[in-house]
C-alpha atoms as one frame of an Amber mdcrd trajectory, in Angstrom:
protein
   0.131   0.372   0.312   1.105   3.190  -0.624   0.322   6.567   1.481  -2.359
   8.503   0.235  -2.714  12.542   1.663  -5.756  13.603   2.942  -6.738  17.059
   4.960  -6.999  17.421   8.584 -10.571  18.584   7.525 -11.383  15.482   5.162
 -10.675  13.463   7.892 -12.602  14.742  10.460 -15.298  15.174   8.084 -15.508
  11.437   6.977 -15.307  10.305  10.757 -17.957  12.478  11.955 -20.132  11.421
   9.305 -19.498   7.298   9.861 -20.378   8.230  13.478 -23.127   9.998  13.329
 -24.450   7.494  10.726 -24.513   5.029  13.386 -25.696   6.837  16.303 -28.640
   7.393  14.115 -29.358   3.858  13.214 -32.361   3.141  14.979 -33.370  -0.461
  15.351 -36.057  -2.344  17.741 -34.669  -4.078  20.566 -31.278  -1.353  20.242
 -29.629  -0.142  23.112 -29.117   3.701  23.748 -25.184   4.632  22.840 -24.194
   6.123  26.640 -21.212   4.366  25.951 -19.386   4.617  22.395 -15.990   2.476
  21.741 -13.413   3.752  18.834 -10.357   2.109  17.410  -8.897   2.966  14.455
  -5.759   3.109  12.682  -3.744   6.522  11.513  -1.379   4.046   9.577  -4.449
   2.430   7.608  -6.476   5.838   7.049  -2.976   7.176   5.500  -2.878   4.027
   2.919  -0.234   1.458   5.253  -0.901  -0.885   7.072  -1.545  -1.332  10.532
   1.491   0.421  13.033   4.071   1.186   9.968   2.445   4.899   8.960   1.196
   6.148  11.598   0.451  10.122  10.888  -1.152  11.702  14.131  -2.511  14.210
  12.506  -5.098  11.299  11.365  -5.625   9.903  14.448  -6.020  13.849  16.094
  -8.922  14.604  12.853 -10.749  11.453  14.121 -10.692  11.539  18.066 -12.214
  15.745  17.226 -14.834  14.514  15.428 -15.586  11.985  17.945 -14.998  14.220
  21.454 -16.908  16.992  19.253 -19.926  15.022  18.383 -20.227  13.455  22.105
 -20.618  16.436  23.489 -22.981  17.329  21.507 -24.859  14.118  21.547 -24.426
  12.976  25.078 -22.554  10.320  25.010 -19.155   8.918  26.728 -16.449   7.979
  24.009 -13.040   5.456  24.878 -10.598   5.501  22.152  -8.848   1.709  21.980
  -4.977   1.775  22.304  -2.966  -0.742  19.858  -2.140  -4.175  21.269   0.911
  -2.454  22.562  -1.004  -1.381  25.873  -3.110  -4.998  25.509  -5.682  -2.615
  23.515  -6.826  -0.754  27.106  -9.153   2.264  26.828  -9.008   6.310  27.469
 -11.566   7.706  28.586 -12.249  10.769  31.163 -11.605   9.638  34.788 -15.245
  10.034  36.154 -16.917   7.996  33.217 -14.492   5.535  34.427 -14.765   5.165
  38.201 -18.706   5.639  37.826 -18.897   2.898  35.730 -16.239   1.031  38.007
 -13.565  -0.245  35.526 -10.359  -1.224  35.945  -7.587   1.814  35.740  -4.466
   0.649  34.518  -1.011   2.618  34.939   0.083   3.732  31.053   0.273   6.558
  28.845  -0.378   6.062  25.467   2.147   7.290  22.561   1.775   7.319  19.006
   3.871   4.332  18.579   2.953   2.254  22.015  -0.876   3.407  21.711  -1.670
   4.455  18.718  -2.014   8.430  17.411  -6.294   8.023  17.684  -5.621   7.148
  21.476  -2.788   9.602  22.197  -5.113  12.812  20.759  -7.630  11.294  22.695
  -5.977  11.640  25.615  -4.300  14.999  24.858  -7.846  16.388  24.604  -9.482
  14.995  27.784 -10.066  16.814  30.658  -8.583  13.754  33.346  -8.454  10.842
  30.775  -6.961   7.336  32.402  -6.597   4.400  30.722  -9.293   0.741  31.748
  -8.219  -2.395  30.880 -11.473  -3.312  29.102 -15.261  -1.566  28.732 -18.302
  -3.072  27.931 -19.871  -0.191  24.826 -23.258  -0.112  24.005 -21.916   0.532
  20.375 -18.237   0.992  18.104 -16.429   2.338  15.455 -13.662   0.572  13.964
 -11.397   2.631  11.577  -9.305   0.597  10.331  -9.834  -2.676  11.460  -8.148
  -2.804  14.819 -10.558  -5.281  16.182 -12.529  -3.447  18.576 -15.312  -6.154
  19.361 -14.345  -7.760  22.898 -15.112  -4.013  23.869 -19.044  -4.309  22.593
 -21.642  -5.558  24.815 -23.474  -8.796  24.061 -25.570  -9.037  21.582 -23.508
  -6.900  18.854 -25.137  -6.740  15.170 -22.847  -5.414  13.029 -24.268  -2.404
  11.324 -23.166  -1.624   7.482 -22.905   1.768   6.989 -22.462   4.581   4.250
 -19.816   6.105   5.388 -17.705   3.124   5.462 -14.603   4.441   4.712 -12.845
   7.395   6.553  -9.376   8.258   4.339  -7.986   4.863   2.889  -9.253   2.973
   5.830 -12.161   0.719   5.946 -14.813   1.450   8.885 -17.395  -1.079  10.049
 -19.612  -0.431  13.115 -21.942  -2.605  15.408 -24.460  -1.362  18.092 -25.968
  -4.066  20.669 -29.325  -5.568  21.692 -29.821  -7.388  24.822 -30.042 -11.158
  24.826 -33.462 -12.719  22.986 -34.228 -14.656  25.227 -37.258 -17.881  25.479
 -38.423 -19.883  22.780 -41.627 -19.677  20.530 -43.646 -18.753  23.198 -41.506
 -16.000  24.109 -42.651 -12.111  23.754 -40.474  -9.572  22.781 -42.552  -6.115
  22.718 -45.179  -5.604  25.126 -47.749  -5.682  21.405 -46.760  -9.697  21.492
């Protein structure tokens, strides 16, 4: 793969559009999006492969788009670090403590945590890293494997806005488990 150059504004708009589309997806039984996990590879956005073409400005654009949207829509974002920090997540301390998440000790950097997580850390008021979460929805920019941080049951969402730069965007929303059998009712009308 060869590097492709995108502007900050292009990456910001594409990330925002994808996140907005995910948030607006509304199917029966979906959990409200109170916590959104975001994973992203700035290398993939730039047209490279994960971990080999880190481009901080792309991570910054995605982080800013999600943080701005979270301020408008009222959800809490969590940004997944890369495998060098065991896919821990950056989030605001008060949210982590409110949810009882296990806070771990590290500070992400572009080459150990990733550009997205580093940019989110720098922009947040009181960031911490947590070991794991159970998010209501997830946005994955560059196939970074966010599934471990989603609540059961994850439902894949096919986005029309499925690219940020050169990176493929995948997404999911969650819903409660449907339990019972052929006699079970899942809505009041049943």
